[in-house]
FIROFI-208118 format. One record per residue (C-alpha): residue in one letter; residue number from 0; chain; x, y, z. Coordinates in steps of 0.02 Angstrom, whole numbers, always signed. Layout:
! FIROFI-208118
  rest   nr  kette      px      py      pz
     A  NUM      A       X       Y       Z
...
//
This chain:
! FIROFI-208118
  rest   nr  kette      px      py      pz
     M    0      A   +1001    -724    +416
     T    1      A    +974    -534    +379
     D    2      A    +943    -470    +239
     T    3      A   +1090    -399    +138
     R    4      A    +976    -298      +2
     P    5      A   +1009    -100     -16
     A    6      A    +861     -29    +141
     G    7      A    +792     +73      -2
     D    8      A    +746    -107     -82
     L    9      A    +663    -179     +89
     A   10      A    +591     -14    +127
     F   11      A    +498     -37     -60
     A   12      A    +474    -214     -34
     G   13      A    +263    -220      +1
     L   14      A    +159    -279    +180
     A   15      A    +150    -476     +98
     A   16      A    +333    -452     +43
     Q   17      A    +399    -430    +216
     V   18      A    +284    -555    +292
     R   19      A    +367    -679    +186
     L   20      A    +547    -627    +206
     L   21      A    +497    -599    +406
     A   22      A    +420    -790    +396
     E   23      A    +588    -855    +304
     G   24      A    +724    -765    +428
     A   25      A    +759    -682    +310
     V   26      A    +757    -523    +410
     T   27      A    +700    -476    +589
     S   28      A    +564    -393    +655
     V   29      A    +645    -276    +745
     E   30      A    +763    -228    +587
     L   31      A    +609    -183    +508
     T   32      A    +571     -74    +660
     T   33      A    +711      -6    +691
     K   34      A    +730     +65    +513
     A   35      A    +545    +127    +497
     L   36      A    +576    +233    +651
     H   37      A    +749    +292    +590
     R   38      A    +658    +343    +431
     A   39      A    +532    +443    +527
     E   40      A    +619    +519    +630
     A   41      A    +737    +567    +480
     T   42      A    +602    +635    +370
     R   43      A    +510    +742    +516
     S   44      A    +600    +904    +435
     T   45      A    +538    +859    +266
     L   46      A    +373    +751    +248
     N   47      A    +308    +761    +424
     A   48      A    +208    +606    +403
     F   49      A    +156    +580    +584
     R   50      A    +122    +648    +756
     W   51      A    +164    +518    +869
     L   52      A    +276    +380    +879
     R   53      A    +289    +246    +950
     R   54      A    +489    +211    +977
     E   55      A    +489     +97   +1157
     D   56      A    +337      +5   +1117
     A   57      A    +365     -15    +952
     L   58      A    +527    -104    +967
     R   59      A    +456    -207   +1114
     E   60      A    +306    -256   +1014
     A   61      A    +457    -311    +875
     A   62      A    +560    -412    +980
     E   63      A    +421    -528   +1030
     A   64      A    +354    -532    +857
     D   65      A    +547    -620    +825
     R   66      A    +503    -710    +991
     R   67      A    +348    -765    +899
     L   68      A    +436    -800    +742
     A   69      A    +568    -911    +803
     A   70      A    +441    -999    +872
     G   71      A    +332   -1040    +691
     D   72      A    +180    -954    +732
     R   73      A    +137    -869    +550
     A   74      A     +20    -734    +618
     P   75      A     -56    -636    +470
     L   76      A     +49    -490    +489
     L   77      A    +179    -542    +637
     G   78      A    +319    -412    +642
     V   79      A    +297    -298    +514
     P   80      A    +280    -109    +563
     I   81      A    +120      -4    +498
     A   82      A     +30    +136    +528
     V   83      A    -114    +230    +585
     K   84      A    -210    +404    +557
     D   85      A    -226    +482    +719
     D   86      A    -418    +455    +718
     V   87      A    -427    +294    +801
     D   88      A    -375    +249    +970
     V   89      A    -203    +170   +1008
     A   90      A    -179    +138   +1205
     G   91      A     -34    +256   +1270
     L   92      A     -59    +382   +1137
     P   93      A    -192    +553   +1123
     T   94      A    -321    +534    +983
     A   95      A    -310    +726    +889
     F   96      A    -369    +696    +751
     G   97      A    -265    +843    +698
     C   98      A    -308    +932    +829
     P   99      A    -233   +1090    +933
     G  100      A    -220   +1034   +1097
     E  101      A    -162    +951   +1259
     F  102      A    -266    +764   +1226
     G  103      A    -290    +651   +1353
     V  104      A    -179    +474   +1331
     R  105      A    -316    +324   +1293
     D  106      A    -305    +188   +1394
     T  107      A    -379     +59   +1289
     D  108      A    -319     +10   +1094
     S  109      A    -493     +26    +970
     E  110      A    -570    -133    +895
     V  111      A    -458    -107    +710
     V  112      A    -301     -65    +842
     R  113      A    -333    -232    +933
     R  114      A    -351    -344    +761
     L  115      A    -213    -251    +702
     K  116      A    -115    -312    +849
     A  117      A    -166    -459    +880
     A  118      A    -109    -500    +672
     G  119      A     +45    -476    +753
     A  120      A     +94    -300    +674
     V  121      A    +182    -184    +745
     L  122      A    +134      -4    +750
     V  123      A    +249    +122    +745
     G  124      A    +175    +291    +742
     K  125      A     +11    +376    +700
     T  126      A      +7    +483    +546
     N  127      A     -40    +664    +532
     T  128      A    -210    +729    +467
     P  129      A    -313    +882    +432
     E  130      A    -435    +957    +600
     I  131      A    -551    +822    +588
     G  132      A    -508    +748    +431
     Q  133      A    -596    +905    +345
     W  134      A    -506    +931    +215
     P  135      A    -406    +855     +49
     F  136      A    -229    +967    +124
     T  137      A    -121    +907    +262
     E  138      A     -94   +1032    +348
     G  139      A    -128   +1125    +527
     S  140      A     -81   +1228    +647
     A  141      A     -43   +1060    +778
     F  142      A     +83   +1009    +666
     G  143      A    +136   +1105    +519
     A  144      A    +128   +1037    +306
     T  145      A    +123    +847    +269
     R  146      A    +211    +869     +96
     N  147      A    +206    +730     -32
     P  148      A    +358    +631     -49
     W  149      A    +355    +651    -262
     N  150      A    +375    +826    -241
     T  151      A    +401    +917     -73
     D  152      A    +302   +1070    -137
     H  153      A    +139    +971    -159
     T  154      A     +19    +916     -13
     P  155      A      -2    +719      -8
     G  156      A    -177    +743      +8
     G  157      A    -290    +713    +142
     S  158      A    -372    +692    +261
     S  159      A    -250    +520    +263
     G  160      A    -108    +578    +217
     G  161      A      +9    +570    +338
     S  162      A     -42    +388    +293
     A  163      A      +0    +407    +135
     A  164      A    +151    +521    +138
     A  165      A    +217    +366    +245
     V  166      A    +190    +236    +143
     A  167      A    +240    +322     -14
     A  168      A    +408    +346     +39
     G  169      A    +442    +168    +101
     I  170      A    +419    +225    +301
     V  171      A    +304     +57    +304
     P  172      A    +220     -49    +182
     A  173      A     +47      -7    +206
     A  174      A     -47    +104    +345
     L  175      A    -225    +121    +391
     G  176      A    -318    +268    +343
     S  177      A    -542    +339    +341
     D  178      A    -618    +372    +194
     G  179      A    -775    +527    +233
     A  180      A    -775    +618     +90
     G  181      A    -623    +517     -27
     S  182      A    -500    +514    +127
     V  183      A    -415    +354     +82
     R  184      A    -445    +358     -98
     I  185      A    -372    +539    -124
     P  186      A    -220    +535     -59
     A  187      A    -210    +366    -123
     A  188      A    -208    +458    -319
     W  189      A     -83    +573    -262
     N  190      A     +41    +473    -194
     N  191      A     +36    +327    -338
     L  192      A     -45    +203    -189
     V  193      A    -181     +87    -185
     G  194      A    -334    +144     -75
     I  195      A    -497     +43     -52
     K  196      A    -637    +140     +49
     P  197      A    -737     -41     +88
     Q  198      A    -915     -52    +132
     R  199      A    -994     +34    +248
     D  200      A    -962     -57    +426
     R  201      A    -865    -141    +348
     V  202      A    -721    -106    +446
     S  203      A    -782     -75    +656
     P  204      A    -760     +84    +726
     A  205      A    -802     +19    +896
     P  206      A    -780     +55   +1039
     E  207      A    -838    +256    +966
     P  208      A    -984    +257    +841
     E  209      A    -953    +309    +671
     L  210      A    -963    +487    +697
     F  211      A   -1030    +552    +514
     H  212      A   -1191    +483    +523
     G  213      A   -1138    +361    +384
     L  214      A    -996    +438    +285
     T  215      A    -836    +384    +356
     V  216      A    -734    +211    +336
     L  217      A    -579    +154    +398
     G  218      A    -476     +94    +232
     P  219      A    -301     +15    +181
     L  220      A    -159    +111     +90
     A  221      A      -9     +24      -1
     R  222      A     +79     +12    -153
     T  223      A      -5    -152    -222
     V  224      A    -178    -215    -234
     E  225      A    -149    -377    -115
     D  226      A     -55    -277     +23
     A  227      A    -172    -166     +27
     A  228      A    -294    -306     +21
     L  229      A    -242    -405    +152
     L  230      A    -233    -272    +292
     L  231      A    -404    -220    +248
     D  232      A    -416    -415    +287
     V  233      A    -359    -422    +445
     A  234      A    -441    -234    +498
     A  235      A    -626    -320    +441
     G  236      A    -569    -498    +511
     T  237      A    -645    -558    +353
     D  238      A    -542    -674    +237
     F  239      A    -602    -640     +55
     H  240      A    -523    -493      +8
     R  241      A    -337    -547     -24
     T  242      A    -422    -709    -119
     A  243      A    -489    -584    -244
     A  244      A    -348    -500    -280
     H  245      A    -239    -677    -339
     R  246      A    -434    -716    -446
     E  247      A    -462    -672    -621
     P  248      A    -634    -550    -615
     G  249      A    -693    -611    -780
     S  250      A    -740    -491    -936
     L  251      A    -811    -357    -873
     R  252      A    -925    -208    -935
     I  253      A    -846     -30    -888
     G  254      A    -927    +139    -872
     L  255      A    -823    +281    -909
     S  256      A    -882    +432    -804
     F  257      A    -813    +606    -822
     R  258      A    -970    +684    -729
     I  259      A    -952    +787    -601
     P  260      A   -1088    +802    -463
     F  261      A   -1165    +953    -444
     T  262      A   -1096   +1059    -324
     A  263      A   -1151   +1234    -321
     T  264      A    -963   +1297    -370
     K  265      A    -857   +1292    -502
     T  266      A    -772   +1164    -558
     S  267      A    -680   +1067    -692
     L  268      A    -580    +912    -749
     D  269      A    -417    +944    -794
     P  270      A    -347    +874    -950
     R  271      A    -183    +797    -864
     V  272      A    -310    +706    -755
     R  273      A    -428    +656    -902
     A  274      A    -295    +595   -1024
     A  275      A    -232    +498    -875
     V  276      A    -381    +404    -841
     T  277      A    -423    +398   -1037
     R  278      A    -255    +292   -1045
     L  279      A    -287    +152    -911
     A  280      A    -478    +168    -982
     G  281      A    -376     +71   -1153
     S  282      A    -249     -24   -1048
     L  283      A    -438    -100    -958
     R  284      A    -517    -104   -1158
     E  285      A    -309    -211   -1200
     L  286      A    -365    -335   -1038
     G  287      A    -531    -356   -1145
     H  288      A    -664    -280   -1067
     R  289      A    -812    -174   -1118
     V  290      A    -798      -2   -1108
     V  291      A    -917    +117   -1116
     P  292      A    -953    +321   -1097
     I  293      A   -1113    +289    -932
     E  294      A   -1168    +424    -808
     P  295      A   -1230    +403    -668
     R  296      A   -1383    +512    -623
     Y  297      A   -1308    +613    -433
     R  298      A   -1428    +755    -460
     L  299      A   -1430    +859    -298
     I  300      A   -1335    +711    -184
     G  301      A   -1270    +853    -103
     L  302      A   -1407    +886     +14
     S  303      A   -1363    +721     +81
     F  304      A   -1190    +740    +107
     L  305      A   -1180    +910    +226
     P  306      A   -1298    +887    +371
     R  307      A   -1206    +735    +406
     S  308      A   -1040    +790    +386
     L  309      A   -1052    +961    +472
     V  310      A   -1137    +866    +597
     G  311      A    -999    +769    +655
     V  312      A    -872    +905    +639
     R  313      A    -988    +998    +756
     D  314      A   -1001    +813    +905
     W  315      A    -785    +827    +869
     C  316      A    -790    +982    +907
     R  317      A    -859    +976   +1090
     R  318      A    -712    +861   +1117
     V  319      A    -575    +982   +1085
     P  320      A    -483   +1038   +1268
     E  321      A    -453   +1199   +1177
     P  322      A    -577   +1253   +1054
     G  323      A    -520   +1428   +1027
     L  324      A    -334   +1352    +949
     L  325      A    -443   +1260    +807
     D  326      A    -446   +1333    +641
     P  327      A    -572   +1481    +596
     R  328      A    -664   +1362    +478
     T  329      A    -665   +1198    +573
     R  330      A    -743   +1313    +700
     A  331      A    -860   +1401    +577
     N  332      A    -917   +1212    +512
     G  333      A    -952   +1158    +689
     R  334      A   -1075   +1313    +695
     N  335      A   -1143   +1267    +532
     G  336      A   -1165   +1083    +601
     S  337      A   -1255   +1136    +749
     R  338      A   -1397   +1226    +657
     L  339      A   -1410   +1069    +546
     A  340      A   -1424    +947    +671
     G  341      A   -1621    +916    +670
     P  342      A   -1730    +893    +515
     A  343      A   -1606    +907    +383
     L  344      A   -1481    +768    +471
     R  345      A   -1656    +665    +473
     L  346      A   -1706    +703    +300
     A  347      A   -1502    +671    +251
     R  348      A   -1520    +493    +314
     A  349      A   -1718    +452    +241
     A  350      A   -1660    +502     +42
     E  351      A   -1531    +364     +44
     P  352      A   -1641    +244     -34
     L  353      A   -1693    +340    -153
     L  354      A   -1504    +384    -177
     H  355      A   -1463    +219    -227
     K  356      A   -1606    +157    -332
     Q  357      A   -1566    +320    -424
     I  358      A   -1386    +303    -459
     G  359      A   -1390    +118    -437
     A  360      A   -1459     +91    -583
     V  361      A   -1335    +129    -682
     F  362      A   -1250     -62    -633
     D  363      A   -1406    -106    -727
     D  364      A   -1313     -87    -877
     V  365      A   -1106    -104    -817
     D  366      A   -1038    -213    -700
     V  367      A    -910     -69    -631
     L  368      A    -895    +105    -642
     L  369      A    -710    +215    -665
     A  370      A    -690    +387    -628
     P  371      A    -567    +504    -594
     T  372      A    -520    +529    -395
     T  373      A    -484    +704    -408
     A  374      A    -521    +823    -544
     T  375      A    -339    +887    -539
     P  376      A    -170    +855    -483
     P  377      A    -112    +865    -292
     P  378      A     -97   +1072    -266
     R  379      A     +23   +1171    -163
     V  380      A     +64   +1160     +11
     G  381      A      -8   +1339     +79
     A  382      A    -125   +1327     -65
     F  383      A    -247   +1333     +34
     D  384      A    -190   +1454    +184
     G  385      A    -265   +1613    +203
     L  386      A    -438   +1561    +134
     S  387      A    -614   +1595    +208
     G  388      A    -722   +1448    +252
     W  389      A    -805   +1480     +65
     Q  390      A    -652   +1497     -29
     T  391      A    -569   +1353     +52
     D  392      A    -755   +1255     -11
     Q  393      A    -727   +1319    -187
     A  394      A    -552   +1289    -199
     M  395      A    -565   +1108    -107
     I  396      A    -703   +1052    -187
     A  397      A    -624   +1115    -370
     A  398      A    -490    +990    -350
     C  399      A    -595    +834    -257
     P  400      A    -786    +838    -339
     Y  401      A    -765    +647    -365
     C  402      A    -758    +549    -232
     W  403      A    -885    +608     -99
     P  404      A   -1059    +534    -174
     W  405      A   -1012    +343    -123
     N  406      A    -960    +407     +46
     V  407      A   -1162    +447     +42
     L  408      A   -1217    +309     -43
     G  409      A   -1085    +183     +76
     W  410      A   -1032     +66     -73
     P  411      A    -842     +19    -105
     G  412      A    -734    +101    -205
     V  413      A    -543     +63    -242
     N  414      A    -398    +199    -326
     V  415      A    -300    +126    -432
     P  416      A    -129    +251    -492
     A  417      A    -160    +323    -678
     G  418      A     +18    +379    -700
     P  419      A     +95    +536    -686
     S  420      A     +48    +679    -765
     P  421      A    +177    +773    -861
     D  422      A    +273    +853    -717
     G  423      A    +306    +692    -642
     L  424      A    +139    +692    -500
     P  425      A     +22    +562    -464
     L  426      A    -130    +531    -528
     G  427      A    -275    +445    -482
     A  428      A    -407    +345    -532
     Q  429      A    -559    +256    -447
     L  430      A    -659    +106    -468
     L  431      A    -838    +101    -399
     G  432      A    -983     -28    -380
     P  433      A   -1138     -62    -296
     A  434      A   -1157    -129    -112
     D  435      A   -1049    -252     -70
     S  436      A    -949    -272    -234
     E  437      A    -741    -260    -140
     E  438      A    -710    -440    -202
     R  439      A    -746    -383    -402
     L  440      A    -669    -227    -383
     I  441      A    -524    -288    -299
     S  442      A    -499    -416    -442
     L  443      A    -498    -303    -572
     A  444      A    -411    -193    -489
     A  445      A    -253    -306    -481
     Q  446      A    -262    -380    -648
     L  447      A    -236    -190    -708
     E  448      A    -103    -199    -581
     T  449      A      -5    -295    -674
     V  450      A      -6    -234    -830
     E  451      A     +13     -47    -758
     R  452      A    +127     -88    -658
     W  453      A    +104     +63    -539
     H  454      A    +199     -23    -387
     E  455      A    +384     -21    -473
     R  456      A    +391    +168    -486
     R  457      A    +470    +242    -318
     P  458      A    +473    +469    -266
     P  459      A    +645    +552    -285
     A  460      A    +740    +533    -136
     R  461      A    +786    +712    -110
     W  462      A    +698    +711     +67
//
């Protein structure tokens, strides 16, 4: 029996729902995968979410999934098409991490891709990301500009912008991204998605080492908390995140924080974002939680971020086959990384226990922090064109000053949609916790979803 609902309904059914439809025989994996590939191709000139597509391999995997389903196999993601960001290895494809040049094809899958395949997922392709994941916009000479399904004049964010656009547009029900300074949470905010930045080391980067000295983690983007938690369980090899999405969080003390960590640049919170996060705080109060203003003591945490980030850029630049093709801003960041690779990097890592104590003190008074994910709505495509490295940094920090401290700390955070801006652009808020608090954050996000119903909103189909 095949599904007779409109293709749009099926595309937006979600990860867990597609798993259920496949198990019931209401649709086949070949049908879902064919639709995903067609939608990815059809939106190349408008959204441009994908760097690489796996047409033949994906359809072959889908046919095998259908045989397994018919035989009674019920692997967690069996037959569902998903996408991964182009910073993890997929056998048979290059890993360019947004960079231009001719990269060699990888022989083996990364550990997270192996787990996705073992769970039965069908990988339709690898999604676009800016060079070495540096920026909160997904644009570059290697692939052009990736655009936001809610308004194609605007960026979907970055650096997991291709993954976010693919999910928001209904190409795939969920996708994997990575987050080194907000790169899952920022595009989730700007695409009306749930994005989970898990605890450091929750998802293995093997066989590659984590290149940014503890900043970067792999994490899911999806339309619902359950879908994101399900993908995280598979990626991490755990079984408790999806369970948490079905568990009441209890009555919590939630700290509302608007303070921007020190950045040495001019930053301010857009009133539209403040209003959206304040409204979300009201929803949490109505759910029975105590919401109080509170501010963590961030102090000079930025001094611990820059060496780790820039040394990672330097190291990835050394892998690029044609470094002269890189954006001048990337090359400059790589040179700065070389200057910071010695004592500055060691001091940055050594400061982490003090930062845990200093910032973590806020959790003596509250259970969860609620903060903006970004300071502004999504900028227009091309807004960062022609800027120098310093100008880019200033513009980038002005738009996205809120996420990166939690990468320095290595602690989890979840972006939840905070509703559209007055002109219809998605906005987001972060639920932030101390070490190993994913379950609490997921339970709270899932409870909030029951009243906010963000997964019922869909972007206009003008692309």
